[in-house]
C-alpha positions, 0 to 999 in steps of 0.5 A: 500500500502506498501511503502519503500525508498532506503538508496540511498537517504541518503548516505550523512548521517550516518545510524542512521541519515538515519533511524531517517528520515525514521522512522519519515516519516509517509508514509514509513514503509520499508527501503532498505539498499544498502549493498554496499559502504559506508554500505558494512561492516554492517554484521560485526558490532553488534552495527549497527545490533542492531541499525537497529533492534531497529527501528519500520521499516521493511527492504529489502536489495540491494546486492552490484552492484559496481565492482560486476559481477556474469557473469564475464568470470573470475571465481575468480571474478564471485565467489567473486561476488556471495559470496558478494551477499550471504553476503547480504542474510546473512544480510537480516536474521540478520535484519528479511528481506525476500527480497534481490535485485540482479543485474544479471551481466554485459557483460564486454569487454571480453564478447563481441562476447561471449554473449551466454557464458556470459548469461550462466554464469549469469544463473548458478550463479543466480541459486546458489544465488537463492538456497542459498536464498531459503535455508535461507528463503529469496527471491533473486529478480533479477532486470531488468537493465537500457539501459546502454552499456553492462548491461545484461537483459535490456529486461524484457521479457528475464529476465522473461523467465530466472526467470521462468526457474530458479524459481526466483522472479523479482524486477521490476525497472520501471525507468529501464524499461522506458529507454528500452521503456517498457510501464506499461502494458508491465512491469507487470509479475507474477514473480514480487515480488518487485518494484523500483520506480523512473522516467526519461526522457526515455533516461537516468537512472536519478532516478528522483522524480515520475512525473519529467520524462516521465514515465506513473506513473499513468498507472503503478499504475493502471496496478499493482493494477489491477493485485493485486500486493501486494509487496513493492513499494520502492522509489529508489531516489537520495535525500530526496527531491525527496522522499518527492516530490514523496510521495506528487505525490502519495498523489495527486493520492489518493494512500496514 
């Protein structure tokens, strides 16, 4: 099993301190770099790139999602958002990563009543991003979003249909799927190439340790093993204690 963890859990540390922690953990082989505040400028710092590449770790990249909206009705904002995601694809090449996680957009206040148009804009820009990623040797894996007002593609079936049309892979976020009522069986799709793992009570995207919410974690692992998923399982948690607790949970299940 390929196990990774997101730097979301170590944002209170320097990059070096974060990587030291992940490198010292016997179960973590992959680190997902959140290419957003406070790490947005990694691309422009050769010393940081060299530092990242100096560890015996493999990497994935989460493209920016704060103040970013590829589905914006404002073309300048949408283009800026696409370019920010392209920077993440460029970063992936700098650190030998082949996975970049991308959010598909937000409906926005002016988008209300114009839903079809906003989804059309999102699809157009997802294709641009997907083509740029493919040309760069990277998979832009589009993530299903949690049940939060105005978030797009919270219905995983809708996201999967769109990705099949665009020939793009999915990041399945099981916590997000849980906030939208999807069971483990309903959360598996052949388009999935990357996974985010965390738990919640079903009505709030809290990014809790595995087993601390109401998601059927055991069923999830069974379903994805049965379907021979061989990608990375990334723990996307809000602190290091939750990482340790989740790894212990997985040990108790006999997974690691």
